[in-house]
FIFI-860000 format. One line per field, with one value per residue (C-alpha): residue number from 1; residue in three letters; x, y, z negated. Coordinates in Angstrom, 1 decimal. Each point is the difference from the previous one (the first is absolute). Layout:
N
k	c(NUM|...)
r	c(ALA|...)
east	c(X|...)
north	c(Y|...)
up	c(Z|...)
This chain:
425
k	c(1|2|3|4|5|6|7|8|9|10|11|12|13|14|15|16|17|18|19|20|21|22|23|24|25|26|27|28|29|30|31|32|33|34|35|36|37|38|39|40|41|42|43|44|45|46|47|48|49|50|51|52|53|54|55|56|57|58|59|60|61|62|63|64|65|66|67|68|69|70|71|72|73|74|75|76|77|78|79|80|81|82|83|84|85|86|87|88|89|90|91|92|93|94|95|96|97|98|99|100|101|102|103|104|105|106|107|108|109|110|111|112|113|114|115|116|117|118|119|120|121|122|123|124|125|126|127|128|129|130|131|132|133|134|135|136|137|138|139|140|141|142|143|144|145|146|147|148|149|150|151|152|153|154|155|156|157|158|159|160|161|162|163|164|165|166|167|168|169|170|171|172|173|174|175|176|177|178|179|180|181|182|183|184|185|186|187|188|189|190|191|192|193|194|195|196|197|198|199|200|201|202|203|204|205|206|207|208|209|210|211|212|213|214|215|216|217|218|219|220|221|222|223|224|225|226|227|228|229|230|231|232|233|234|235|236|237|238|239|240|241|242|243|244|245|246|247|248|249|250|251|252|253|254|255|256|257|258|259|260|261|262|263|264|265|266|267|268|269|270|271|272|273|274|275|276|277|278|279|280|281|282|283|284|285|286|287|288|289|290|291|292|293|294|295|296|297|298|299|300|301|302|303|304|305|306|307|308|309|310|311|312|313|314|315|316|317|318|319|320|321|322|323|324|325|326|327|328|329|330|331|332|333|334|335|336|337|338|339|340|341|342|343|344|345|346|347|348|349|350|351|352|353|354|355|356|357|358|359|360|361|362|363|364|365|366|367|368|369|370|371|372|373|374|375|376|377|378|379|380|381|382|383|384|385|386|387|388|389|390|391|392|393|394|395|396|397|398|399|400|401|402|403|404|405|406|407|408|409|410|411|412|413|414|415|416|417|418|419|420|421|422|423|424|425)
r	c(MET|THR|LEU|PHE|LEU|ALA|GLU|GLY|SER|PRO|THR|THR|GLU|LEU|SER|ALA|ASP|ASP|LEU|ARG|GLN|ARG|LEU|HIS|SER|VAL|PHE|ASP|GLN|LEU|GLY|GLU|ARG|GLN|LYS|VAL|LEU|ALA|LEU|PRO|PRO|ASP|PHE|THR|ARG|PHE|ASN|SER|ARG|ALA|GLY|LEU|LEU|THR|CYS|GLN|THR|HIS|GLU|TYR|PHE|GLY|ASP|ARG|LEU|THR|ASP|VAL|MET|PRO|ALA|LEU|GLY|THR|HIS|VAL|PRO|MET|PRO|ALA|TRP|GLN|LEU|ASP|LYS|MET|PHE|PRO|GLY|LEU|PRO|HIS|GLY|LEU|ILE|ARG|ALA|HIS|ARG|TRP|ARG|GLU|ASP|VAL|LEU|THR|ILE|GLY|GLU|VAL|PRO|ALA|GLU|PHE|VAL|SER|HIS|ALA|THR|GLU|GLY|ILE|TRP|ASN|LYS|PRO|TRP|PRO|ALA|GLN|LEU|ASN|LYS|LEU|VAL|TRP|GLU|GLY|GLY|HIS|ASP|LEU|ILE|LEU|SER|ILE|GLY|GLN|VAL|VAL|PRO|HIS|GLU|VAL|ILE|GLY|MET|ALA|ASN|TYR|ASN|LYS|ASN|ILE|PHE|VAL|GLY|THR|GLY|GLY|GLN|GLN|GLY|ILE|ASN|GLU|SER|HIS|PHE|ILE|GLY|ALA|ALA|TYR|GLY|MET|GLU|ARG|MET|MET|GLY|ARG|ALA|ASP|THR|PRO|LEU|ARG|ARG|ILE|LEU|ASN|HIS|ALA|GLN|ASP|THR|PHE|CYS|GLY|HIS|LEU|PRO|LEU|LEU|TYR|VAL|LEU|THR|VAL|VAL|GLY|THR|ASN|ALA|ALA|GLY|GLU|LEU|VAL|THR|ARG|GLY|LEU|PHE|ILE|GLY|ASP|ASP|HIS|ALA|CYS|PHE|ASN|GLN|ALA|ALA|GLU|LEU|SER|VAL|ALA|VAL|ASN|PHE|GLU|VAL|VAL|ASN|GLU|PRO|LEU|ASP|LYS|VAL|VAL|VAL|TYR|LEU|ASP|PRO|GLU|GLU|PHE|HIS|SER|THR|TRP|LEU|GLY|ASN|LYS|ALA|ILE|TYR|ARG|THR|ARG|MET|ALA|ILE|ALA|ASP|HIS|GLY|GLU|LEU|ILE|VAL|LEU|ALA|PRO|ALA|VAL|LYS|THR|PHE|GLY|GLU|ASP|PRO|GLU|ILE|ASP|ARG|LEU|ILE|ARG|LYS|TYR|GLY|TYR|ARG|THR|THR|PRO|GLU|ILE|MET|GLN|PHE|VAL|GLU|ALA|HIS|ALA|GLU|LEU|ARG|ASN|ASN|LEU|SER|ALA|ALA|ALA|HIS|LEU|ILE|HIS|GLY|SER|SER|GLU|GLN|ARG|PHE|THR|VAL|THR|TYR|CYS|PRO|GLY|GLU|LEU|THR|ARG|ASP|GLU|ILE|GLU|GLY|VAL|GLY|TYR|GLN|PHE|GLY|ALA|LEU|ALA|ASP|VAL|GLN|SER|SER|TYR|ASP|PRO|ALA|THR|LEU|ARG|ASP|GLY|TRP|ASN|GLU|VAL|ASN|GLY|GLU|ARG|VAL|TYR|TYR|ILE|SER|ASN|PRO|ALA|LEU|GLY|LEU|TRP|ALA|HIS|ARG|ASP|ARG|LEU|GLY|THR|ALA)
east	c(7.2|-0.2|-2.2|2.3|-2.3|-3.6|-1.1|-2.7|-3.7|-2.2|0.9|3.7|2.5|3.6|2.6|3.4|1.6|-2.6|0.9|3.7|-0.4|-2.2|2.2|3.3|-1.6|-0.7|3.5|1.3|-2.0|1.4|3.6|3.2|-0.4|2.9|-1.4|-3.5|-2.0|-3.0|-2.8|-2.1|-2.5|0.8|-1.2|-3.5|-0.5|1.6|-2.7|0.5|2.6|2.3|2.6|0.1|0.2|2.8|2.0|-0.6|1.3|3.1|0.3|0.0|2.2|2.3|2.4|-1.6|-2.8|1.8|-2.8|-3.2|-2.1|-3.2|-2.6|-0.7|-2.0|-0.4|0.5|2.9|3.0|-0.1|1.9|2.2|-2.6|-2.5|2.7|0.9|-3.6|-1.1|3.3|1.5|3.6|0.3|3.1|-0.8|2.8|-2.3|-2.7|-0.3|-2.3|-2.4|0.0|-3.1|0.8|3.7|1.0|-2.3|-0.1|-2.8|0.3|-2.9|-3.5|-3.4|-1.6|-2.7|-2.5|0.4|-0.2|-3.2|-1.7|1.0|-1.3|-3.1|1.3|0.8|3.7|1.1|3.8|2.7|1.0|3.8|1.3|2.7|2.3|2.8|3.4|1.1|-3.0|0.7|3.8|1.2|1.0|-1.8|-0.8|-3.1|-2.3|-2.4|-3.1|-1.4|-3.3|-3.6|-3.1|-2.8|-2.8|1.4|-1.5|2.2|0.2|-2.7|2.3|3.5|3.3|1.3|1.4|-1.3|2.9|2.3|-1.4|-1.3|2.0|3.3|-1.5|0.5|-1.8|-1.9|-1.0|-1.1|-1.9|-1.9|-0.8|-1.5|-2.0|-1.3|-1.3|-1.6|-1.6|-1.4|-1.4|1.1|-3.4|0.2|3.3|0.6|0.1|0.4|3.0|-0.9|0.0|1.1|3.3|0.8|-0.5|2.4|2.7|-0.5|0.6|3.1|1.3|-0.7|1.4|3.2|1.0|0.2|3.8|0.0|0.3|-3.1|-1.6|-3.0|-0.4|-3.6|-1.7|-3.6|-0.4|-3.2|-1.1|-1.1|-2.9|2.2|0.8|3.6|1.7|0.6|1.4|-2.8|1.9|3.3|0.3|3.4|0.3|1.0|-3.3|-3.5|-1.4|2.0|-1.6|-3.5|-0.1|1.3|-2.6|-2.8|0.9|0.5|-3.6|-1.2|2.2|0.2|-3.3|-2.6|-3.6|-2.3|-3.7|-1.0|1.5|2.2|-1.3|3.1|3.5|3.0|3.4|3.3|3.3|2.9|2.6|2.9|-1.6|-1.9|1.5|-1.6|-3.4|1.7|0.2|-2.7|-2.8|-0.3|-2.5|-2.1|0.9|-0.7|-3.2|-1.8|-2.0|-1.4|-0.9|-3.6|-1.0|0.2|2.0|3.1|3.6|2.1|3.8|2.1|3.5|2.4|3.2|-1.3|2.0|0.0|-2.0|2.5|3.0|1.9|0.2|-1.3|-3.0|-0.6|-0.2|-2.4|-2.3|-0.1|-0.7|-2.8|-1.4|-2.1|-2.8|-2.5|1.1|-1.5|1.8|3.4|-0.4|-0.6|3.0|2.1|-1.2|0.7|3.3|3.2|1.5|-2.8|0.3|3.7|-0.8|-2.9|0.6|-0.8|-3.2|-0.9|0.6|-2.3|-2.8|0.7|-0.2|-3.3|-3.3|-1.6|-2.2|-1.9|1.2|2.0|3.6|1.1|3.8|1.5|3.8|2.7|1.9|-1.9|-2.1|-3.7|0.8|2.2|-2.6|-2.9|2.1|0.1|-3.7|-0.4|-1.7|2.4|-0.3|2.2|1.7|-0.1|-3.7|-1.1|2.1|-1.4|-3.4|1.4|3.0|2.0|1.0|-3.6|-1.5|0.0|0.0|-3.5|-3.1|0.2|-2.5|1.4|-2.2|-3.1|1.3|0.8|3.5|2.0|3.7|3.0|3.4|2.1|-1.5|3.0|-1.0|-3.2|-2.9|-3.5|-3.2|-3.7|-2.1|-2.0|3.2|1.5|-2.2|1.5|3.6)
north	c(2.4|-3.7|-2.6|-3.0|-2.4|-0.1|-3.3|-0.9|-0.7|-0.6|-3.7|0.2|-1.4|0.9|-2.0|1.4|-1.8|1.7|3.4|-0.6|-1.2|3.0|2.5|-1.3|-0.1|3.7|0.7|-1.9|2.3|3.1|-0.6|0.5|2.0|0.8|2.0|-1.0|1.5|-2.0|1.8|-2.6|0.8|-0.6|-2.7|1.5|-1.5|-3.3|-1.9|2.0|-2.6|3.0|-1.6|-3.1|2.1|2.1|-3.2|-1.3|3.3|-0.5|-3.5|1.4|3.1|-1.1|2.8|2.2|0.5|2.7|1.4|-1.1|2.7|-1.1|2.7|0.8|3.2|1.2|-3.5|-1.0|-1.7|-3.8|-1.8|-3.0|-2.6|1.6|0.3|-3.7|-1.1|2.1|-0.2|-3.3|-0.3|3.7|1.5|2.7|2.1|0.7|1.6|3.8|1.7|2.7|3.0|1.9|3.2|0.3|-1.9|1.5|2.5|1.9|-0.8|2.2|1.2|-1.1|3.4|1.3|0.2|-3.7|-0.9|2.1|-1.5|-3.6|0.4|2.0|3.0|-1.8|0.8|3.1|0.1|-1.5|-3.5|-0.6|-3.1|-1.4|-2.9|-1.6|1.3|-3.6|-0.4|3.3|0.3|-3.6|-0.5|-3.3|-1.5|-1.8|0.9|-2.7|1.0|-3.2|-0.5|-1.0|1.7|-0.1|2.4|2.9|2.7|2.9|-0.5|-2.5|-2.8|-0.5|0.0|1.0|3.5|0.4|-2.3|2.6|3.4|-1.2|-3.1|1.8|3.5|2.9|1.6|2.7|-2.2|-2.8|2.3|1.7|-3.1|-1.7|3.1|0.3|-3.5|0.4|3.3|-1.4|-3.0|-3.6|-1.4|1.9|-1.6|-3.4|-2.7|2.5|0.5|3.5|2.3|3.6|-0.9|-2.6|2.6|2.3|-2.8|-1.0|3.6|0.2|-3.2|1.0|3.5|-0.6|-3.7|-0.8|-0.4|-2.3|-3.7|-1.0|-3.4|-1.0|-3.6|-0.3|-3.0|-0.8|-2.3|-1.7|-3.1|-3.4|-2.2|-1.4|3.5|-0.1|3.1|-0.4|2.3|0.8|2.2|1.5|3.2|1.5|3.2|3.6|1.8|0.5|-3.0|-2.3|1.5|0.2|-3.6|-1.1|2.3|-1.5|-3.5|1.1|1.3|-3.4|-1.9|2.3|1.8|-1.9|1.3|-1.3|-0.1|1.6|2.5|-1.7|0.5|-1.5|-0.3|-1.6|0.7|-1.6|1.8|-2.4|0.8|-0.1|2.5|2.4|1.8|3.4|1.4|1.9|-3.4|-1.8|2.4|-1.8|-1.9|3.2|1.3|-3.2|-0.9|3.3|-0.3|-3.3|0.8|0.8|3.3|-0.5|-3.2|-1.1|-0.6|-2.1|0.2|-2.8|1.6|-2.2|1.9|3.6|2.0|3.5|2.3|1.6|-1.5|3.2|1.7|3.3|-1.6|-2.2|3.2|1.7|-3.1|-0.1|3.7|0.4|-3.5|-1.7|2.5|0.8|1.6|3.5|-0.1|-0.9|2.7|2.5|-1.2|0.4|3.5|0.9|-1.7|0.4|-3.3|-1.8|2.1|-0.8|-3.8|-0.5|-3.7|-0.3|2.1|-2.3|-3.1|1.4|0.3|-3.4|-1.6|1.6|-1.8|3.5|-1.1|-2.3|-3.3|-0.8|-1.2|-2.2|-0.3|-3.0|0.7|-2.1|2.8|3.3|0.8|0.8|3.7|0.2|-1.7|2.0|3.2|-0.2|-0.6|-3.8|-2.4|-2.3|-3.8|-2.2|-2.3|-3.2|0.4|0.9|-2.6|-2.7|0.7|0.7|-2.3|0.5|-3.7|-1.1|2.8|-0.2|2.9|1.1|-0.9|-1.8|-1.0|0.8|-0.8|0.5|3.3|0.5|1.6|0.9|-0.9|1.4|-1.6|2.7|3.3|0.9|-2.6|1.6|2.4|-0.7|1.9|-0.7|0.8|2.9|2.0|-0.6|2.7|2.6|-1.3)
up	c(24.9|-0.3|-1.8|-0.2|-1.8|-1.0|-1.3|-2.4|-0.7|-3.1|0.2|1.0|-2.5|0.8|-1.9|-1.1|3.0|2.3|-1.4|0.4|3.6|1.0|-1.8|1.4|3.5|-0.2|-1.3|3.1|2.2|-1.7|1.1|-2.0|-3.3|-2.3|-2.9|-1.3|-2.8|-1.4|-1.9|-1.7|-2.7|-3.7|-2.3|-0.3|3.5|-0.8|1.9|3.2|1.4|0.4|-2.3|2.2|3.2|-1.5|-0.9|3.6|1.3|-2.0|1.4|3.5|-0.4|-2.8|-0.9|2.7|-2.5|-1.9|-2.2|-1.5|-1.7|-1.7|0.9|-3.7|0.5|-3.6|-1.5|-2.2|1.6|0.1|-2.8|0.9|-0.7|2.4|2.7|-0.4|0.1|2.9|2.0|-0.9|1.1|1.2|-1.5|-2.5|1.5|2.9|-2.1|0.1|-2.5|1.3|-2.3|1.0|-1.9|1.2|3.1|2.5|2.9|1.5|3.7|1.1|-0.8|1.5|0.7|-2.3|2.9|0.8|-3.7|-0.6|3.1|-1.0|-3.6|1.0|-1.9|-3.2|0.3|1.8|-0.4|2.1|-1.1|-0.5|1.7|-2.3|0.3|-2.0|1.3|0.8|2.4|1.7|-0.1|-0.4|3.6|0.3|3.4|-1.3|-2.9|-0.9|-1.9|-1.4|-1.9|-0.2|1.4|-2.5|-1.1|-2.0|-2.2|1.2|3.7|1.0|1.0|-1.5|1.7|3.5|-0.3|-3.6|-0.8|1.5|-1.1|-3.4|-0.8|0.8|-0.3|-2.3|-3.0|1.9|2.9|-2.2|-2.4|2.8|1.9|-3.0|-0.9|3.5|-0.1|-3.4|0.8|3.3|-1.8|-0.3|1.0|3.3|0.9|-1.5|2.6|2.9|2.2|1.3|-3.0|-0.6|-1.7|2.7|2.7|-1.9|-0.3|3.7|1.0|-2.1|1.4|3.6|-0.4|-2.1|0.2|3.7|-0.2|-3.0|1.0|-2.0|0.3|-2.1|-1.1|-1.4|-1.6|-0.8|-3.0|-1.2|-1.8|1.4|-1.2|-2.8|-1.3|1.2|1.5|3.7|2.7|2.4|2.4|1.0|2.0|1.1|2.0|0.0|0.6|-1.2|1.8|-2.3|-3.1|1.5|1.0|-3.4|-1.7|2.0|-1.1|-3.6|-0.1|1.1|-2.4|-3.1|-0.1|-2.0|0.4|-2.7|0.5|-3.3|-2.4|-2.6|-3.6|-1.7|1.6|-1.7|1.5|-1.1|0.3|0.4|-2.6|2.5|2.3|-2.2|-3.0|0.2|0.7|2.9|1.7|-1.8|0.9|3.3|-2.1|0.2|3.5|1.8|-1.7|-0.5|3.2|-1.2|-3.6|-0.8|-1.6|-3.8|0.7|-1.9|1.1|-2.4|0.7|-1.5|-0.2|-2.0|0.9|0.3|-2.5|1.5|2.2|2.4|1.8|-0.8|-3.5|1.2|1.9|-3.1|-2.1|2.3|0.2|-3.8|-0.3|2.6|0.3|2.7|0.2|2.8|3.2|-0.9|-3.3|1.5|2.7|-2.8|-1.8|3.2|0.4|-3.6|-0.7|1.9|-1.2|1.8|3.1|0.0|-0.3|2.4|0.4|-3.7|0.4|3.0|-2.1|-2.8|2.6|1.4|-3.4|-0.9|0.2|0.4|-3.0|2.4|-1.7|-3.1|0.0|-2.9|0.0|-1.9|-0.1|-1.4|-1.7|0.1|-3.0|-0.4|-0.6|3.1|2.2|-1.3|0.1|3.8|0.3|0.2|-2.3|-1.9|-0.1|-2.1|2.5|-2.0|-0.9|3.5|1.7|-2.2|1.7|3.5|0.4|3.2|-0.2|0.5|2.1|3.8|2.4|0.7|-2.0|-3.3|-2.6|-3.5|-3.0|2.1|1.4|3.7|0.4|3.1|-0.4|1.9|-0.7|1.8|1.0|2.2|2.6|1.2|-0.2|-1.2|0.9|0.0|3.1|-1.5|-0.4|3.4|1.6|-2.3|-0.1)
């Protein structure tokens, strides 16, 4: 087990040339490779630097990079414009779509006893470790899992082997992993590297994947004083130490602790990145630990036009709505269609304020009836944006017509919490 590179700090700024030099230096150490598979994230992680690193991988290996499979998880495949923007110059002929319902194998099961112990008895069944057939059977002599470590609602800190077992995983494994995280509690996990689901995935990797030529290329991305995105760290290795060091830096870079509960938070969802509440509810996940009781979250969502990324998930969200955890748990018990789509049930829990604060969604295309039908308050985008204009607001505190408002321009980049909630997180 090797940690090839661990570079970064809260003040480090790695340029594109820096990333290329470090990445290619590691490739030099690996020796000759003839058939390489890259597993970057999809466009929802555009700011991860994974697109750049994938292109730099292609520069190095040329036609020995035979396959690039965006780790979609349950997301829709990337259209051509997204591929061109995220992977400029990469031939589309290299792209392989991950079909999470069809193209997967169960490579083993994490025993029920281990799962029960890891989840403190919340989930008492074996967990199926599933992978796309191309990852498991493709005959590659190098598999690069590329992505960003950042606080995450399902597993505590995103990426590492989540990119493998969820990003290129199958329906049952994804469903159960999301539900385990939701039932255990987001606020007990977000911003933590050691969580129940991470222990399960680590066990699966250690038990079943020792023969796979996996190498993780992990970034930490933050903002500088000018508000510009910068790469704060790059970590390359094939074991847990690679992830743990990246996670430690991400907590320092991406976890914003505010000194007081936030009474009003305005979050903007970039129209290129967020087109569904499935993605856009990062506005809720990542801010919930900072919002005051009886506070208000306003979500400016100009391109949000649907709820789920998948027609069946969309239908379930519309039917059951973003209700409280006890309500969703009752729905799961009573309705087989939710039990068979546990990732949807988990998402409904994640997107709930648990009636602790209000959520006003201001979508570009969804109607008032649609928004109110899933349990949110509706805001007319043009009207609300005339008061809270993303073009004039800055990240952090703003004074708007005598009102103090906390603004977040991209909820995917971090996690926000106030000190009073850290003791119960």
